C-alpha positions, -999 to +999 in steps of 0.1 A: -464+417-262-486+385-257-467+367-286-434+375-268-447+364-235-460+330-250-428+325-268-408+329-235-431+307-217-426+279-245-388+282-242-391+277-204-410+244-211-385+232-234-358+240-210-375+222-181-381+192-203-344+191-214-336+193-177-358+165-168-344+143-197-309+148-186-316+142-151-336+109-161-306+098-183-280+105-155-301+084-130-312+057-153-278+050-167-258+057-135-245+021-135-224+030-168-216+066-161-203+062-126-179+033-133-166+050-165-162+082-145-142+065-116-122+038-135-114+057-165-106+088-145-084+070-123-067+053-153-062+085-170-046+101-139-022+071-135-012+075-171-005+112-168+013+107-135+036+078-151+044+099-180+053+127-157+077+103-137+096+096-168+127+121-168+120+150-192+152+146-210+145+108-218+109+119-234+125+146-253+151+122-267+126+095-276+103+122-294+132+136-312+144+100-324+108+093-335+105+125-355+140+119-370+128+083-382+092+091-392+104+120-415+129+099-433+159+108-414+155+146-416+167+167-389+141+197-390+112+183-371+136+165-346+155+198-339+122+216-335+109+190-311+139+191-289+138+229-288+101+231-283+098+203-255+128+218-239+112+252-238+081+239-221+101+221-195+121+253-189+088+272-183+078+246-157+049+234-178+060+199-181+034+183-158+007+202-175+020+191-208+017+154-198-019+160-188-027+175-222-010+147-238-029+122-219-063+139-228-055+140-264-042+104-265-074+090-249-099+113-268-080+105-301-077+068-294-115+066-284-123+084-316-103+060-339-115+029-321-151+040-327-148+061-358-130+036-381-157+007-375-186+032-380-170+046-412-167+011-425-203+003-416-213+034-435-196+025-466-211-009-467-246+000-458-268+028-474-293+029-444-266+033-419-250+060-441-283+079-443-288+077-405-253+086-395-246+115-421-271+140-405-257+130-370-222+138-381-233+169-397-250+179-363-218+171-343-195+190-366-216+222-366-226+224-329-203+247-311-177+230-290-188+247-257-222+229-260-206+194-258-195+204-221-231+203-210-239+167-213-204+158-205-206+176-171-242+161-165-230+126-172-195+126-158-191+154-135-159+175-138-121+168-145-105+146-172-132+122-181-160+147-193-131+166-211-125+132-230-162+127-236-165+162-251-133+159-272-146+125-285-178+140-298-163+171-313-133+150-329-147+117-342-166+129-373-134+132-396-124+097-389-157+082-396-162+105-428-127+098-442-129+060-436-162+060-454-149+081-482-116+060-485-135+028-487-160+040-512-133+053-534-115+020-537-112+009-572-142-013-583-119-033-604-098-043-575-128-053-554-141-073-584-108-089-588-107-100-551-142-114-555-132-134-586-103-151-567-128-162-540-122-137-513-148-134-483-161-101-473-137-098-444-107-109-467-118-082-492-120-056-465-087-063-447-065-072-477-078-048-505-101-021-492-084-009-460-049-010-476-062+009-505-080+034-483-051+037-458-039+074-469-075+086-468-081+070-433-048+085-419-057+119-431-089+116-410-072+104-381-049+133-383-077+157-383-094+139-354-062+143-334-059+180-342-096+186-332-091+168-301-061+189-292-080+221-300-105+210-273-079+213-246-086+249-238-124+242-239-121+213-217-103+233-191-135+251-183-149+218-168-119+210-146-095+192-171-060+199-163-033+207-185-020+236-207-057+246-213-062+251-178-030+275-176-043+294-205-078+297-189-065+308-155-042+333-173-072+347-192-093+351-159-065+369-142-054+389-171-019+376-170-008+380-208+026+365-204+015+333-186-012+328-211+012+333-240+036+309-227+011+280-221-006+289-255+028+286-273+032+251-255-001+241-270+011+253-304+043+234-301+027+203-292+001+205-320+030+210-347+050+179-334+017+156-334+005+171-367+038+164-384+042+129-369+007+118-378+010+134-415+044+114-420+030+080-407+015+072-440+042+084-460+067+063-439+047+032-446+045+039-483 
């Protein structure tokens, strides 16, 4: 009994210290968090509203043409995108789709912008690799819901914390695959580049990155899919979109509404997945 009481008291102390640390972080770095929350949030809302202002028919046609071109002039994905996107529009979920797409684009873009340089750095520096590897392990094994806690503490609610949580959850594949791709570049190729007098930057951009392109694109594909998988989770902190419709339907036990919104997420996921998978094939 005494041991249980001591253990419970210890946990309370840890929780209080964690609360104090988060409060200190929020106050000390408010000059960073507040502008990001205000300006990035406003920009994301503007982006979603701009996409919503474009007629749905034009968006559907453009997506279908992209799918037709990216798959080597095959009609399967293009036809699926037309039917799927028209179904979402017909169900009155077009605005929610644009908010979801905005959230995925920003989270994925941020993950790629930060993840690719980190992956390159890991491949070039063993100490950086030794430091980042356990951090990436921690990020990948932590339940997605946990990321909502610091996101809300630092950025409040709505879209910005959703992007922040999605970024933490989705960035590890890009970092790992970039690191793996560059490390697996043939040593003969790098030695040949050095023999011809290439600098470190020339060797990176003209030899290593092109050779590792397929692996890096595979990591980016996984990052986009993970960002999309956070849509429903991010809706718990006020992020708009299809995930919010699923969460609302779950709370109200509206099976039909939740099924339709969930089907919309599946359609979007299939389209994005097939496009990102075929980018590398198209370039080859």
